[in-house]
Structure formats: structure tokens, C-alpha cells
C-alpha positions as CSV (number, residue, x, y, z in Angstrom):
1,P,44.3,90.8,43.3
2,E,43.6,92.6,46.4
3,T,40.0,92.7,46.0
4,L,40.0,88.7,45.9
5,S,42.3,88.4,48.7
6,N,40.0,91.1,51.0
7,S,36.9,88.8,50.0
8,L,38.6,85.7,51.1
9,L,39.7,87.6,54.4
10,V,36.1,88.4,55.2
11,K,34.6,85.0,54.0
12,T,37.3,83.4,56.3
13,F,36.5,85.7,59.4
14,I,32.8,85.0,59.0
15,A,32.9,81.3,58.7
16,T,35.7,80.7,61.4
17,L,34.5,83.4,63.9
18,M,30.5,83.1,63.5
19,P,29.8,79.4,63.0
20,Y,26.4,78.9,60.9
21,P,24.6,75.9,59.6
22,T,25.0,74.9,55.8
23,D,22.7,72.7,53.9
24,G,24.3,69.4,53.1
25,I,27.3,69.9,55.6
26,I,26.0,70.8,59.1
27,S,22.6,71.7,60.7
28,K,21.7,74.3,63.3
29,G,21.0,71.4,65.6
30,E,24.7,70.3,65.4
31,I,26.0,73.6,66.4
32,D,26.3,74.1,70.4
33,E,25.4,77.9,70.3
34,A,26.2,78.3,74.0
35,E,29.5,76.1,73.9
36,F,30.7,78.3,71.0
37,E,29.6,81.5,73.2
38,K,32.0,80.3,75.9
39,I,34.8,79.6,73.4
40,Y,34.5,83.0,71.9
41,S,34.6,84.6,75.1
42,T,38.2,83.6,75.4
43,L,39.0,85.5,72.2
44,D,42.0,88.0,72.5
45,N,40.5,91.0,70.3
46,S,43.6,93.0,70.2
47,K,45.4,90.3,68.3
48,L,42.5,90.2,65.9
49,E,42.6,93.5,65.4
50,K,46.3,93.5,64.2
51,I,45.5,90.9,61.6
52,N,45.7,92.3,57.9
53,T,46.1,89.3,55.6
54,L,44.4,86.0,54.9
55,E,47.5,84.1,56.3
56,E,47.8,85.9,59.3
57,L,44.1,84.9,60.0
58,F,44.4,81.2,59.4
59,E,47.4,81.4,61.7
60,F,45.2,82.9,64.3
61,V,42.5,80.7,63.5
62,L,44.6,77.5,63.5
63,D,46.1,78.6,67.1
64,F,43.0,79.7,68.9
65,F,41.1,76.5,68.0
66,S,43.7,74.1,68.4
67,D,42.8,73.2,72.0
68,K,39.3,74.0,72.1
69,F,37.5,70.6,70.9
70,T,40.3,68.2,71.4
71,T,44.0,68.0,72.2
72,K,46.5,70.2,70.0
73,E,47.9,66.9,68.5
74,V,44.5,65.5,67.6
75,F,43.4,68.8,66.1
76,R,46.5,69.1,63.9
77,N,46.0,65.4,62.7
78,V,42.6,65.9,61.9
79,L,43.3,68.8,59.6
80,V,46.3,67.2,58.1
81,T,44.4,64.1,57.4
82,V,41.7,66.0,55.3
83,A,44.6,67.7,53.6
84,L,46.5,65.0,52.6
85,T,43.8,62.9,51.3
86,Q,43.7,62.5,47.3
87,K,40.3,61.1,46.7
88,G,38.5,62.0,50.0
89,L,37.8,60.2,53.3
90,T,34.6,59.0,55.2
91,L,33.8,60.0,58.3
92,D,34.3,56.7,59.8
93,E,37.8,56.6,58.2
94,I,38.8,60.1,59.7
95,M,37.7,58.9,63.1
96,R,39.6,55.7,62.9
97,I,42.8,57.5,61.6
98,N,42.6,60.2,64.2
99,G,40.7,58.4,67.2
100,I,38.1,61.2,67.4
101,N,34.2,60.8,67.9
102,E,31.4,62.2,65.7
103,R,30.7,65.2,68.3
104,E,34.5,66.2,68.0
105,W,34.3,66.3,64.3
106,R,31.2,68.2,64.2
107,R,32.7,70.9,66.2
108,I,35.8,71.1,63.9
109,L,33.2,71.3,60.9
110,A,31.2,74.0,62.3
111,I,34.4,76.0,62.1
112,F,36.2,74.8,59.0
113,K,33.1,74.1,56.9
114,V,33.8,76.4,54.0
115,F,37.1,74.9,53.4
116,L,36.0,71.6,53.4
117,M,34.0,69.5,50.7
118,G,31.8,66.7,51.5
119,Y,30.8,64.7,48.3
120,K,28.9,61.4,48.7
121,G,30.2,61.0,52.1
122,F,33.8,61.6,51.5
123,W,35.4,64.6,53.0
124,K,38.9,66.4,51.9
125,I,40.0,70.1,52.0
126,N,39.0,72.1,48.6
127,S,40.4,75.5,49.5
128,E,44.0,76.0,48.2
129,P,44.8,78.7,50.3
130,F,43.8,76.9,53.5
131,K,45.4,73.8,52.5
132,K,48.5,75.9,51.8
133,A,48.2,77.2,55.5
134,I,48.0,73.9,56.8
135,K,51.1,72.8,54.9
136,L,53.2,75.8,56.2
137,K,52.0,75.2,59.8
138,Y,52.1,71.5,60.2
139,L,53.9,69.6,57.3
140,G,57.5,71.0,57.7
141,D,58.6,67.4,59.2
142,S,58.9,64.9,56.5
143,S,59.1,62.2,58.7
144,Y,55.6,62.9,60.4
145,V,54.0,63.6,57.0
146,R,55.0,60.1,55.9
147,G,53.7,58.9,59.3
148,M,50.3,60.5,58.6
149,H,50.3,59.1,54.9
150,F,50.9,55.6,56.4
151,A,48.1,56.0,59.1
152,I,45.6,56.8,56.3
153,A,46.7,54.0,54.4
154,G,46.6,51.6,57.4
155,A,42.9,52.5,58.2
156,L,42.0,51.9,54.5
157,A,43.7,48.4,54.6
158,R,41.7,47.4,57.4
159,S,38.5,48.0,55.8
160,E,36.3,45.1,55.1
161,T,35.0,46.2,51.7
162,N,37.3,46.7,48.5
163,S,36.6,49.5,45.9
164,I,38.7,51.2,43.5
165,R,38.4,54.6,45.5
166,K,39.6,52.6,48.6
167,L,42.6,51.2,46.5
168,E,43.4,54.6,44.9
169,E,43.7,56.1,48.2
170,E,45.5,53.6,49.8
171,T,48.2,53.1,47.4
172,Y,48.5,56.9,46.9
173,N,49.1,57.1,50.8
174,L,51.6,54.0,50.7
175,Y,53.6,55.7,47.8
176,M,53.6,58.9,49.6
177,A,54.8,57.1,53.0
178,H,57.7,55.6,51.1
179,N,56.5,52.4,52.5
180,Y,57.5,50.5,49.4
181,F,57.3,46.9,50.8
182,V,53.8,47.4,51.6
183,L,52.8,49.0,48.5
184,K,54.4,46.2,46.3
185,E,52.3,43.7,48.7
186,T,49.1,45.6,47.9
187,I,49.5,46.2,44.0
188,A,50.9,42.7,43.5
189,N,47.6,41.2,44.8
190,I,46.0,39.8,41.8
191,E,42.3,41.2,42.9
192,N,43.8,44.7,43.7
193,F,46.0,44.4,40.3
194,L,42.6,43.6,38.2
195,L,41.0,46.5,39.8
196,L,43.7,49.1,39.4
197,F,44.5,48.2,35.8
198,S,42.0,50.2,34.3
199,P,42.2,53.3,32.1
200,N,41.7,55.7,34.7
201,T,44.3,54.2,37.1
202,K,46.9,52.1,35.2
203,Y,48.9,55.2,34.8
204,D,49.3,55.2,38.7
205,L,50.1,51.6,38.7
206,C,53.0,51.9,36.4
207,R,54.2,54.8,38.3
208,Y,54.4,52.8,41.6
209,W,56.2,49.9,39.6
210,Q,58.7,52.2,38.3
211,K,59.4,53.3,42.0
212,L,59.4,49.9,43.1
213,E,61.7,48.7,40.3
214,E,64.2,51.1,41.7
215,S,63.9,49.5,45.3
216,G,64.6,46.0,43.7
217,F,61.2,44.6,43.3
218,D,60.7,42.8,39.7
219,P,57.1,43.0,38.7
220,V,57.3,39.6,36.9
221,A,58.4,37.7,39.8
222,E,56.1,39.1,42.0
223,Y,53.1,38.7,39.5
224,N,54.2,34.9,39.1
225,K,54.1,34.5,43.0
226,A,50.7,36.3,43.1
227,I,49.4,33.9,40.4
228,E,50.6,30.9,42.2
229,G,49.1,31.9,45.5
230,F,45.7,32.9,43.6
231,E,45.6,29.5,42.1
232,M,46.0,27.8,45.4
233,H,43.5,29.8,47.2
234,Y,40.6,30.2,44.8
235,R,40.9,27.4,42.4
236,P,40.2,29.4,39.4
237,T,39.1,27.9,36.1
238,P,41.6,27.6,33.2
239,K,39.6,30.5,31.4
240,D,40.0,32.7,34.5
241,I,43.6,32.0,34.8
242,F,43.9,33.0,30.7
243,Q,42.5,36.3,31.4
244,I,44.6,37.2,34.4
245,F,47.8,36.0,32.5
246,L,46.4,38.3,29.3
247,Q,45.7,41.3,31.6
248,I,49.4,41.1,33.3
249,A,50.8,40.6,29.9
250,R,49.0,43.6,28.7
251,F,50.4,45.5,31.7
252,L,53.8,44.5,31.3
253,K,53.7,45.6,27.7
254,E,52.3,48.9,28.6
255,F,54.8,49.2,31.4
256,S,57.9,48.8,29.0
257,D,57.2,52.7,27.9
258,F,58.4,53.7,31.6
259,E,61.8,52.2,31.4
260,T,64.4,54.5,32.3
261,Q,68.3,54.7,32.8
262,R,67.2,53.6,36.3
263,T,65.7,50.4,35.2
264,P,67.2,47.5,36.8
265,E,69.1,44.6,34.9
266,F,66.5,42.2,35.6
267,R,64.2,43.8,33.0
268,H,66.7,43.2,30.4
269,P,67.8,39.8,30.8
270,S,70.0,37.8,28.4
271,I,68.1,35.6,25.9
272,V,69.1,32.0,26.0
273,G,68.6,29.6,23.2
274,G,70.3,31.5,20.3
275,K,71.1,28.6,18.1
276,E,67.3,27.5,18.2
277,L,66.1,31.3,17.4
278,T,68.5,31.3,14.5
279,D,67.3,28.1,13.3
280,I,63.9,29.6,13.0
281,G,64.8,32.9,12.0
282,L,63.8,35.0,14.9
283,A,67.4,35.9,16.0
284,N,67.9,39.0,13.8
285,E,64.3,40.2,14.6
286,I,64.9,40.2,18.2
287,K,68.5,42.1,17.9
288,N,66.5,44.6,15.7
289,M,63.7,45.1,18.1
């Protein structure tokens, strides 16, 4: 609707060209008024007057601020990072991914705060029109996009603490980066598997293994190796090992629903011991499964 479009245009204009403090996001003391006054003095008002649509305003704002706080490449990478994240990233993670400092982040935040959501310390873009503008301007090169996804995953992998949020974000970005070997190494890890095989995340776990199967990775073989390594490193009790086996068995049972025409042959191995199975009455039951 035209009314909605006009209201977004005005809101975007005010937010990006008249930086103001916002509770919980940025305070007045974090906005250097003298610095912004100097920046705005270079505005080409003739170009601004020709803007008629929200898309044109986004294009103008992104071009204008691209070299005001840092290099154009870093500016682009910061906005792409908060556009690509699935669950949100901490300020520390954003700084490590892009090599910026907190002051540079605050300057970018002062301009684009209306399009960002900061919840419990995690930042992401929550404006679909702005995310679309970033996609159109910066995400045309698929190799660059995969590289940024891998950079996000790499920064998370170096984190000293583990959590379901960190694992969800890391595995999602590895999947989007098409880095299937590192994705396999991550989700085949027993500790990571136990976190990811939960009601909220097990669908993604199955989706990742489905893609990994297409690349030749066998979940049964990978988890067998992972259990051996886990036993050697942690020396778990028989009860703990049983619980791990039980969870993997449950996962593989649920994962069977993801079989497709592209499922590799190793998911359908030949059954050996036919005579013995016949003797105990199981051969026909297996054939009818």
C-alpha cells in the first residue's frame, strides 16, 4: 500500500539522516554530534531531492555511509553479517568476524538502529525491506555469500563456550557455506549431537545429514567413529554409553523418514545371515517391512 510505503520512507529518512538515541540500543552519549554534523555537511542534497521510493533511499544511504566510519569493504561485511545471521550474534562475535572495534559498531548502529534488533545481547536485522536492500546490493556473488557464512561459522567455532544457540548458528552457516566436511565434523561430535538432537533442533540435524549423505558421508559410520573417540577421551560409564547409543538409535530411526531417491546405497545394505534369520522366523518379517 502507498500509505505504508510512504510511512517507511519517512521513518527511514529520519532514522538514517537524523541520528537520535534509543533506549536499550544507543544512548545520547554514544552519538558524537560533532562528527555526524561534519559527515552530513558532505551530503549532496540534489541527489536526496530526487529520491521517490524506499528502495532509492536505501541505495542512497548505503552508498553515502559506506566510507564514513570504516572502509567500504568492512562496512559492507558488517551489514551482511547481521543480515545473514539466523539466531543473532553478540557484539564480540560481530567484531571478531569483521575486525571492527566497538566505536565503529556504535557509529554504524547510530544510523541503522531502526532496522536492527538487539535481544539479550544478540544482534540481527529485523527489517525485511532493509534486508532485501542489502541482498540486492551486496549478495549477488554466491562465492562471497558462502565466504561470509563460513566466516560467521569460523568465529563461532573459536568460541570457548558451547550452547545450543551457538551450535544452531554455527551449523546453519556451515550448511549455507556448503562446507560439508566441517559441518559433518561438527554434528558428528557426540557432545554437539546430544545438544542438537532435541525437539527444537532435530529437524535441522536430519536436514544436514540428508545433504551430507548426498556428499558421501554415512551417519552410522561417522557416529561409530565418534563414539570410539568419545570413549577414549572421556572414559564414560557403561550407563552413559548406553544413553548415547540410545539417542543415536532414536535419531537414526527418525532420520529414516528423510530417505529420498538420492539416498546412497549404504543406507540399504544387504542383510547377511539369511538362513539363520529363516530358522528363527524373522526373514519373512524383514522382507515385508
